[in-house]
MOPAC internal coordinates of N, CA, C and O (Angstrom, degrees):
PM7 1SCF
backbone

  N    0.0000 0     0.00 0     0.00 0    0    0    0
  C    1.4310 1     0.00 0     0.00 0    1    0    0
  C    1.5282 1   110.03 1     0.00 0    2    1    0
  O    1.2310 1   119.31 1   121.40 1    3    2    1
  N    1.3321 1   118.93 1   -58.60 1    3    2    1
  C    1.4572 1   121.56 1  -179.79 1    5    3    2
  C    1.5187 1   112.72 1   -92.58 1    6    5    3
  O    1.2310 1   119.93 1   176.42 1    7    6    5
  N    1.3209 1   117.73 1    -3.58 1    7    6    5
  C    1.4514 1   120.20 1  -174.03 1    9    7    6
  C    1.5206 1   112.91 1   -71.93 1   10    9    7
  O    1.2310 1   119.22 1   169.06 1   11   10    9
  N    1.3137 1   119.10 1   -10.94 1   11   10    9
  C    1.4591 1   122.15 1   176.29 1   13   11   10
  C    1.5255 1   111.72 1   -98.02 1   14   13   11
  O    1.2310 1   119.73 1  -178.07 1   15   14   13
  N    1.2940 1   118.12 1     1.93 1   15   14   13
  C    1.4562 1   122.68 1  -174.42 1   17   15   14
  C    1.5284 1   110.86 1   -99.71 1   18   17   15
  O    1.2310 1   120.41 1   -24.56 1   19   18   17
  N    1.3260 1   116.82 1   155.44 1   19   18   17
  C    1.4551 1   121.03 1   175.51 1   21   19   18
  C    1.5311 1   110.40 1   -67.20 1   22   21   19
  O    1.2310 1   120.28 1   159.82 1   23   22   21
  N    1.3321 1   117.07 1   -20.18 1   23   22   21
  C    1.4576 1   120.47 1   177.13 1   25   23   22
  C    1.5246 1   111.78 1   -66.47 1   26   25   23
  O    1.2310 1   120.67 1   160.65 1   27   26   25
  N    1.3104 1   116.32 1   -19.35 1   27   26   25
  C    1.4591 1   121.59 1   176.16 1   29   27   26
  C    1.5194 1   110.51 1   -97.49 1   30   29   27
  O    1.2310 1   120.41 1   139.18 1   31   30   29
  N    1.3208 1   116.82 1   -40.82 1   31   30   29
  C    1.4664 1   121.19 1  -175.52 1   33   31   30
  C    1.5317 1   110.81 1   -68.68 1   34   33   31
  O    1.2310 1   119.89 1   141.66 1   35   34   33
  N    1.3147 1   117.81 1   -38.34 1   35   34   33
  C    1.4649 1   121.17 1  -179.95 1   37   35   34
  C    1.5239 1   113.04 1   -58.78 1   38   37   35
  O    1.2310 1   119.47 1   125.43 1   39   38   37
  N    1.3317 1   118.61 1   -54.57 1   39   38   37
  C    1.4665 1   119.23 1   176.85 1   41   39   38
  C    1.5307 1   113.22 1   -62.79 1   42   41   39
  O    1.2310 1   120.34 1   146.85 1   43   42   41
  N    1.3305 1   116.96 1   -33.15 1   43   42   41
  C    1.4690 1   119.03 1   177.34 1   45   43   42
  C    1.5247 1   110.65 1   -63.90 1   46   45   43
  O    1.2310 1   120.57 1   142.21 1   47   46   45
  N    1.3306 1   116.51 1   -37.79 1   47   46   45
  C    1.4606 1   120.53 1   176.35 1   49   47   46
  C    1.5270 1   110.27 1   -61.14 1   50   49   47
  O    1.2310 1   120.32 1   139.30 1   51   50   49
  N    1.3252 1   117.00 1   -40.70 1   51   50   49
  C    1.4609 1   120.34 1   177.32 1   53   51   50
  C    1.5277 1   111.82 1   -64.24 1   54   53   51
  O    1.2310 1   120.09 1   141.92 1   55   54   53
  N    1.3282 1   117.43 1   -38.08 1   55   54   53
  C    1.4654 1   120.93 1   177.89 1   57   55   54
  C    1.5232 1   110.23 1   -63.83 1   58   57   55
  O    1.2310 1   120.24 1   134.99 1   59   58   57
  N    1.3271 1   117.15 1   -45.01 1   59   58   57
  C    1.4615 1   120.88 1   179.95 1   61   59   58
  C    1.5286 1   110.71 1   -63.37 1   62   61   59
  O    1.2310 1   120.13 1   136.67 1   63   62   61
  N    1.3292 1   117.37 1   -43.33 1   63   62   61
  C    1.4614 1   120.77 1   177.62 1   65   63   62
  C    1.5272 1   111.51 1   -63.07 1   66   65   63
  O    1.2310 1   120.43 1   139.93 1   67   66   65
  N    1.3230 1   116.78 1   -40.07 1   67   66   65
  C    1.4623 1   120.46 1   179.50 1   69   67   66
  C    1.5221 1   110.93 1   -63.54 1   70   69   67
  O    1.2310 1   120.05 1   137.21 1   71   70   69
  N    1.3255 1   117.51 1   -42.79 1   71   70   69
  C    1.4600 1   120.18 1   177.20 1   73   71   70
  C    1.5171 1   110.77 1   -63.25 1   74   73   71
  O    1.2310 1   120.69 1   137.82 1   75   74   73
  N    1.3268 1   116.29 1   -42.18 1   75   74   73
  C    1.4614 1   120.09 1  -179.50 1   77   75   74
  C    1.5161 1   113.05 1   -63.10 1   78   77   75
  O    1.2310 1   120.16 1   149.72 1   79   78   77
  N    1.3187 1   117.30 1   -30.28 1   79   78   77
  C    1.4591 1   120.44 1   179.15 1   81   79   78
  C    1.5246 1   111.91 1   -89.42 1   82   81   79
  O    1.2310 1   119.74 1   145.41 1   83   82   81
  N    1.3108 1   118.09 1   -34.59 1   83   82   81
  C    1.4617 1   120.99 1  -173.06 1   85   83   82
  C    1.5249 1   113.43 1   -80.19 1   86   85   83
  O    1.2310 1   119.93 1   136.46 1   87   86   85
  N    1.3132 1   117.75 1   -43.54 1   87   86   85
  C    1.4674 1   120.22 1  -173.04 1   89   87   86
  C    1.5197 1   112.67 1   -59.45 1   90   89   87
  O    1.2310 1   118.37 1   131.30 1   91   90   89
  N    1.3361 1   120.70 1   -48.70 1   91   90   89
  C    1.4685 1   118.43 1   178.40 1   93   91   90
  C    1.5313 1   113.05 1   -61.33 1   94   93   91
  O    1.2310 1   120.15 1   142.25 1   95   94   93
  N    1.3266 1   117.31 1   -37.75 1   95   94   93
  C    1.4584 1   120.01 1   179.05 1   97   95   94
  C    1.5194 1   112.26 1   -68.41 1   98   97   95
  O    1.2310 1   120.28 1   139.05 1   99   98   97
  N    1.3168 1   117.07 1   -40.95 1   99   98   97
  C    1.4635 1   120.76 1   178.84 1  101   99   98
  C    1.5274 1   110.38 1   -66.25 1  102  101   99
  O    1.2310 1   120.39 1   133.86 1  103  102  101
  N    1.3212 1   116.86 1   -46.14 1  103  102  101
  C    1.4627 1   119.45 1   179.59 1  105  103  102
  C    1.5167 1   111.49 1   -65.54 1  106  105  103
  O    1.2310 1   120.17 1   141.48 1  107  106  105
  N    1.3265 1   117.29 1   -38.52 1  107  106  105
  C    1.4669 1   119.98 1   177.97 1  109  107  106
  C    1.5175 1   111.58 1   -61.41 1  110  109  107
  O    1.2310 1   120.33 1   136.62 1  111  110  109
  N    1.3265 1   116.98 1   -43.38 1  111  110  109
  C    1.4644 1   120.72 1   178.36 1  113  111  110
  C    1.5308 1   111.35 1   -68.17 1  114  113  111
  O    1.2310 1   120.46 1   144.27 1  115  114  113
  N    1.3289 1   116.72 1   -35.73 1  115  114  113
  C    1.4672 1   119.95 1  -178.93 1  117  115  114
  C    1.5200 1   112.20 1   -71.86 1  118  117  115
  O    1.2310 1   119.95 1   153.27 1  119  118  117
  N    1.3257 1   117.70 1   -26.73 1  119  118  117
  C    1.4646 1   121.17 1  -176.19 1  121  119  118
  C    1.5252 1   113.72 1   -89.99 1  122  121  119
  O    1.2310 1   119.54 1  -178.56 1  123  122  121
  N    1.3284 1   118.48 1     1.44 1  123  122  121
  C    1.4623 1   121.02 1  -178.12 1  125  123  122
  C    1.5241 1   111.35 1   -59.90 1  126  125  123
  O    1.2310 1   120.03 1   141.84 1  127  126  125
  N    1.3106 1   117.55 1   -38.16 1  127  126  125
  C    1.4612 1   121.33 1  -178.19 1  129  127  126
  C    1.5242 1   114.55 1   -78.62 1  130  129  127
  O    1.2310 1   119.82 1   179.73 1  131  130  129
  N    1.3136 1   117.95 1    -0.27 1  131  130  129
  C    1.4604 1   121.46 1  -175.88 1  133  131  130
  C    1.5280 1   111.17 1  -121.10 1  134  133  131
  O    1.2310 1   119.99 1  -137.21 1  135  134  133
  N    1.3177 1   117.62 1    42.79 1  135  134  133
  C    1.4591 1   121.14 1  -176.37 1  137  135  134
  C    1.5235 1   112.62 1   -60.92 1  138  137  135
  O    1.2310 1   119.87 1   147.67 1  139  138  137
  N    1.3234 1   117.85 1   -32.33 1  139  138  137
  C    1.4638 1   120.45 1  -178.51 1  141  139  138
  C    1.5283 1   112.72 1   -79.77 1  142  141  139
  O    1.2310 1   119.69 1   164.88 1  143  142  141
  N    1.3279 1   118.20 1   -15.12 1  143  142  141
  C    1.4639 1   122.25 1   179.64 1  145  143  142
  C    1.5247 1   110.95 1  -131.49 1  146  145  143
  O    1.2310 1   120.35 1  -136.41 1  147  146  145
  N    1.3106 1   116.94 1    43.59 1  147  146  145
  C    1.4571 1   121.84 1  -172.67 1  149  147  146
  C    1.5236 1   112.67 1   -61.31 1  150  149  147
  O    1.2310 1   119.34 1   136.78 1  151  150  149
  N    1.3087 1   118.87 1   -43.22 1  151  150  149
  C    1.4621 1   121.85 1  -178.45 1  153  151  150
  C    1.5198 1   112.29 1   -64.64 1  154  153  151
  O    1.2310 1   120.79 1   134.01 1  155  154  153
  N    1.3282 1   116.09 1   -45.99 1  155  154  153
  C    1.4591 1   120.40 1  -179.91 1  157  155  154
  C    1.5269 1   111.02 1   -66.50 1  158  157  155
  O    1.2310 1   120.26 1   136.69 1  159  158  157
  N    1.3339 1   117.12 1   -43.31 1  159  158  157
  C    1.4626 1   120.51 1   179.65 1  161  159  158
  C    1.5236 1   110.97 1   -63.57 1  162  161  159
  O    1.2310 1   120.35 1   138.75 1  163  162  161
  N    1.3257 1   116.93 1   -41.25 1  163  162  161
  C    1.4649 1   119.90 1   178.53 1  165  163  162
  C    1.5229 1   110.93 1   -64.84 1  166  165  163
  O    1.2310 1   120.29 1   142.15 1  167  166  165
  N    1.3247 1   117.05 1   -37.85 1  167  166  165
  C    1.4656 1   120.53 1   178.81 1  169  167  166
  C    1.5294 1   110.78 1   -66.01 1  170  169  167
  O    1.2310 1   120.11 1   138.63 1  171  170  169
  N    1.3261 1   117.40 1   -41.37 1  171  170  169
  C    1.4661 1   120.59 1   179.79 1  173  171  170
  C    1.5254 1   110.22 1   -67.00 1  174  173  171
  O    1.2310 1   120.15 1   134.38 1  175  174  173
  N    1.3360 1   117.31 1   -45.62 1  175  174  173
  C    1.4665 1   119.87 1   177.33 1  177  175  174
  C    1.5266 1   111.18 1   -61.19 1  178  177  175
  O    1.2310 1   120.50 1   138.39 1  179  178  177
  N    1.3172 1   116.65 1   -41.61 1  179  178  177
  C    1.4664 1   120.18 1   178.55 1  181  179  178
  C    1.5172 1   111.76 1   -62.69 1  182  181  179
  O    1.2310 1   120.61 1   137.00 1  183  182  181
  N    1.3309 1   116.44 1   -43.00 1  183  182  181
  C    1.4682 1   120.40 1   177.97 1  185  183  182
  C    1.5299 1   110.75 1   -60.37 1  186  185  183
  O    1.2310 1   120.52 1   132.51 1  187  186  185
  N    1.3279 1   116.60 1   -47.49 1  187  186  185
  C    1.4631 1   119.84 1  -179.83 1  189  187  186
  C    1.5262 1   111.32 1   -63.75 1  190  189  187
  O    1.2310 1   120.41 1   142.61 1  191  190  189
  N    1.3345 1   116.82 1   -37.39 1  191  190  189
  C    1.4640 1   121.61 1   178.59 1  193  191  190
  C    1.5266 1   110.50 1   -62.13 1  194  193  191
  O    1.2310 1   120.53 1   131.66 1  195  194  193
  N    1.3278 1   116.58 1   -48.34 1  195  194  193
  C    1.4618 1   119.09 1  -178.32 1  197  195  194
  C    1.5257 1   112.53 1   -72.59 1  198  197  195
  O    1.2310 1   119.47 1   150.06 1  199  198  197
  N    1.3161 1   118.62 1   -29.94 1  199  198  197
  C    1.4609 1   120.36 1   173.10 1  201  199  198
  C    1.5307 1   110.98 1   -65.91 1  202  201  199
  O    1.2310 1   120.44 1   140.06 1  203  202  201
  N    1.3304 1   116.76 1   -39.94 1  203  202  201
  C    1.4678 1   120.15 1   177.63 1  205  203  202
  C    1.5274 1   110.54 1   -65.52 1  206  205  203
  O    1.2310 1   120.33 1   137.98 1  207  206  205
  N    1.3297 1   116.98 1   -42.02 1  207  206  205
  C    1.4655 1   119.80 1   177.65 1  209  207  206
  C    1.5301 1   110.14 1   -63.04 1  210  209  207
  O    1.2310 1   120.12 1   136.70 1  211  210  209
  N    1.3188 1   117.37 1   -43.30 1  211  210  209
  C    1.4680 1   120.68 1   178.91 1  213  211  210
  C    1.5175 1   111.99 1   -62.01 1  214  213  211
  O    1.2310 1   120.41 1   137.96 1  215  214  213
  N    1.3266 1   116.82 1   -42.04 1  215  214  213
  C    1.4633 1   120.08 1   178.28 1  217  215  214
  C    1.5268 1   110.73 1   -65.12 1  218  217  215
  O    1.2310 1   120.50 1   138.14 1  219  218  217
  N    1.3313 1   116.65 1   -41.86 1  219  218  217
  C    1.4562 1   120.12 1   178.33 1  221  219  218
  C    1.5192 1   112.38 1   -64.39 1  222  221  219
  O    1.2310 1   120.48 1   137.81 1  223  222  221
  N    1.3285 1   116.69 1   -42.19 1  223  222  221
  C    1.4626 1   119.54 1   178.40 1  225  223  222
  C    1.5240 1   111.77 1   -66.80 1  226  225  223
  O    1.2310 1   120.21 1   147.15 1  227  226  225
  N    1.3207 1   117.20 1   -32.85 1  227  226  225
  C    1.4616 1   120.37 1   175.85 1  229  227  226
  C    1.5280 1   110.36 1   -63.98 1  230  229  227
  O    1.2310 1   120.52 1   135.95 1  231  230  229
  N    1.3346 1   116.62 1   -44.05 1  231  230  229
  C    1.4627 1   119.89 1   178.19 1  233  231  230
  C    1.5298 1   111.78 1   -64.51 1  234  233  231
  O    1.2310 1   120.30 1   139.93 1  235  234  233
  N    1.3333 1   117.03 1   -40.07 1  235  234  233
  C    1.4627 1   120.73 1   177.95 1  237  235  234
  C    1.5246 1   110.37 1   -64.49 1  238  237  235
  O    1.2310 1   120.38 1   141.17 1  239  238  237
  N    1.3243 1   116.88 1   -38.83 1  239  238  237
  C    1.4646 1   120.72 1   178.34 1  241  239  238
  C    1.5209 1   110.68 1   -62.89 1  242  241  239
  O    1.2310 1   120.43 1   137.78 1  243  242  241
  N    1.3192 1   116.78 1   -42.22 1  243  242  241
  C    1.4613 1   119.57 1   178.48 1  245  243  242
  C    1.5237 1   110.88 1   -65.87 1  246  245  243
  O    1.2310 1   120.27 1   142.16 1  247  246  245
  N    1.3336 1   117.09 1   -37.84 1  247  246  245
  C    1.4651 1   120.49 1  -178.83 1  249  247  246
  C    1.5268 1   112.06 1   -75.18 1  250  249  247
  O    1.2310 1   119.64 1   151.69 1  251  250  249
  N    1.3276 1   118.30 1   -28.31 1  251  250  249
  C    1.4641 1   124.20 1   179.94 1  253  251  250
  C    1.5310 1   113.12 1    60.76 1  254  253  251
  O    1.2310 1   120.34 1  -149.64 1  255  254  253
  N    1.3404 1   116.95 1    30.36 1  255  254  253
  C    1.4587 1   119.73 1   176.33 1  257  255  254
  C    1.5204 1   108.89 1  -152.57 1  258  257  255
  O    1.2310 1   120.69 1   -81.91 1  259  258  257
  N    1.3273 1   116.28 1    98.09 1  259  258  257
  C    1.4549 1   121.87 1  -176.33 1  261  259  258
  C    1.5179 1   112.16 1   -66.08 1  262  261  259
  O    1.2310 1   119.96 1   142.78 1  263  262  261
  N    1.3100 1   117.69 1   -37.22 1  263  262  261
  C    1.4660 1   120.93 1  -179.14 1  265  263  262
  C    1.5168 1   112.52 1   -60.09 1  266  265  263
  O    1.2310 1   120.37 1   129.55 1  267  266  265
  N    1.3193 1   116.90 1   -50.45 1  267  266  265
  C    1.4670 1   120.32 1   179.45 1  269  267  266
  C    1.5161 1   111.29 1   -67.27 1  270  269  267
  O    1.2310 1   120.76 1   145.78 1  271  270  269
  N    1.3124 1   116.15 1   -34.22 1  271  270  269
  C    1.4670 1   119.51 1   177.95 1  273  271  270
  C    1.5237 1   110.78 1   -64.42 1  274  273  271
  O    1.2310 1   120.26 1   136.54 1  275  274  273
  N    1.3366 1   117.11 1   -43.46 1  275  274  273
  C    1.4695 1   120.17 1   178.19 1  277  275  274
  C    1.5228 1   111.04 1   -65.85 1  278  277  275
  O    1.2310 1   120.40 1   139.67 1  279  278  277
  N    1.3095 1   116.85 1   -40.33 1  279  278  277
  C    1.4591 1   120.17 1   178.48 1  281  279  278
  C    1.5238 1   110.68 1   -62.59 1  282  281  279
  O    1.2310 1   120.28 1   136.09 1  283  282  281
  N    1.3189 1   117.07 1   -43.91 1  283  282  281
  C    1.4634 1   121.72 1   178.69 1  285  283  282
  C    1.5246 1   111.10 1   -62.73 1  286  285  283
  O    1.2310 1   120.45 1   134.21 1  287  286  285
  N    1.3335 1   116.74 1   -45.79 1  287  286  285
  C    1.4702 1   120.27 1   179.72 1  289  287  286
  C    1.5236 1   111.31 1   -65.77 1  290  289  287
  O    1.2310 1   120.10 1   141.86 1  291  290  289
  N    1.3209 1   117.41 1   -38.14 1  291  290  289
  C    1.4581 1   120.51 1   177.68 1  293  291  290
  C    1.5145 1   112.36 1   -64.25 1  294  293  291
  O    1.2310 1   120.70 1   136.37 1  295  294  293
  N    1.3224 1   116.26 1   -43.63 1  295  294  293
  C    1.4653 1   119.94 1   177.72 1  297  295  294
  C    1.5198 1   111.33 1   -65.58 1  298  297  295
  O    1.2310 1   120.21 1   141.71 1  299  298  297
  N    1.3344 1   117.20 1   -38.29 1  299  298  297
  C    1.4673 1   120.35 1   176.84 1  301  299  298
  C    1.5277 1   110.50 1   -64.75 1  302  301  299
  O    1.2310 1   120.03 1   139.96 1  303  302  301
  N    1.3282 1   117.56 1   -40.04 1  303  302  301
  C    1.4637 1   120.79 1   178.21 1  305  303  302
  C    1.5297 1   110.94 1   -64.54 1  306  305  303
  O    1.2310 1   120.22 1   138.67 1  307  306  305
  N    1.3232 1   117.18 1   -41.33 1  307  306  305
  C    1.4681 1   120.21 1   176.96 1  309  307  306
  C    1.5224 1   111.37 1   -63.79 1  310  309  307
  O    1.2310 1   120.68 1   139.03 1  311  310  309
  N    1.3046 1   116.31 1   -40.97 1  311  310  309
  C    1.4654 1   120.91 1   179.66 1  313  311  310
  C    1.5278 1   110.56 1   -64.53 1  314  313  311
  O    1.2310 1   120.34 1   138.83 1  315  314  313
  N    1.3378 1   116.96 1   -41.17 1  315  314  313
  C    1.4614 1   120.30 1   179.89 1  317  315  314
  C    1.5285 1   112.04 1   -72.44 1  318  317  315
  O    1.2310 1   120.15 1   148.45 1  319  318  317
  N    1.3319 1   117.32 1   -31.55 1  319  318  317
  C    1.4626 1   121.01 1  -178.43 1  321  319  318
  C    1.5243 1   112.58 1   -85.28 1  322  321  319
  O    1.2310 1   119.41 1   163.83 1  323  322  321
  N    1.3079 1   118.72 1   -16.17 1  323  322  321
  C    1.4659 1   122.07 1  -174.85 1  325  323  322
  C    1.5271 1   113.34 1   -55.44 1  326  325  323
  O    1.2310 1   118.22 1   136.56 1  327  326  325
  N    1.3296 1   120.99 1   -43.44 1  327  326  325
  C    1.4744 1   118.62 1   179.91 1  329  327  326
  C    1.5405 1   112.21 1   -61.08 1  330  329  327
  O    1.2310 1   119.70 1   145.12 1  331  330  329
  N    1.2988 1   118.18 1   -34.88 1  331  330  329
  C    1.4701 1   120.22 1   178.75 1  333  331  330
  C    1.5138 1   112.09 1   -74.71 1  334  333  331
  O    1.2310 1   120.89 1   139.62 1  335  334  333
  N    1.3119 1   115.91 1   -40.38 1  335  334  333
  C    1.4624 1   120.27 1  -175.16 1  337  335  334
  C    1.5193 1   111.39 1   -72.85 1  338  337  335
  O    1.2310 1   120.12 1   139.24 1  339  338  337
  N    1.3089 1   117.38 1   -40.76 1  339  338  337
  C    1.4538 1   121.06 1  -170.92 1  341  339  338
  C    1.5315 1   114.02 1  -103.05 1  342  341  339
  O    1.2310 1   119.52 1  -165.75 1  343  342  341
  N    1.3201 1   118.51 1    14.25 1  343  342  341
  C    1.4622 1   118.16 1   177.49 1  345  343  342
  C    1.5172 1   110.04 1   -76.78 1  346  345  343
  O    1.2310 1   121.33 1   -25.60 1  347  346  345
  N    1.3051 1   115.06 1   154.40 1  347  346  345
  C    1.4810 1   120.46 1  -175.64 1  349  347  346
  C    1.4868 1   111.84 1   -84.46 1  350  349  347
  O    1.2310 1   120.10 1   180.00 1  351  350  349

């Protein structure tokens, strides 16, 4: 219903940009402790990243509604991040 509207495409563009900026920074910070095995560690992180994306896309395909899937994943991410964000 809304997937053909700019009201859907605009936020999706922001999601894609956020992934493009966040993933290299997160992986770079995660690989600091593996300087002696940087290639292998990057390959393992990359494999896990693409497996997670594949699993998520499979679930979205089964649900047949990207908007609700993104909303659900966003709320789950907020719920999981809340203890870190709101701790004293």
